[in-house]
C-alpha positions, 0 to 999 in steps of 0.5 A: 865014368858013366857009373860015377855020374849015374851014382852022383845023379841018383844020390842028388835026386835021393838027397833032394827028395829026402829034403823035400819031405822034411817039415822045416821050410828051409830044408824044403827049399834046399831040397828043391834046389838040389833036385833041380841041380840033379836034373841039370847034371842029368841033362849034361850027362845025357848030352855028352860024348859017348865013349868009343864013338866018333859020331858028330852031334846033329848040329854039326852033321852038315859040316864035314865033321871037323870035331868028331867028339863034340858035345851037343851045344844045345844041351849046354845052353839049356842047362845054363838057362835052367841054372839061372832060372833055378837060382831065381826060383830059389831066391824067390822061395827063400823070400817066401820062406822068410815071409812065412817065418815072419807070419808064423814065427816058426819054420816048421810047417806042422806048427803053423796056424791054419 
């Protein structure tokens, strides 16, 4: 399972970087969105349960370990917040892309008048 997650995260980062380097502005916005989702998957993966251990997370360490294989809730809360921020950022970037398209009549950034 760890290998599958590592490959998935690597593929998302690679594809996001590939799209960030394109000339089309919509592809750049998609690349930014995919890149941020790859970071979220990475954070959730690092905050998960490690197979073969019974260690409790630091939040539950003072409680007599009622759930020995519990994931860290702080990571999940941070990722949920990051997803909401990423959605707002993507919507704003698409609105700016539309404004740039109205101004320059093309989405290709190499054809814009400077």
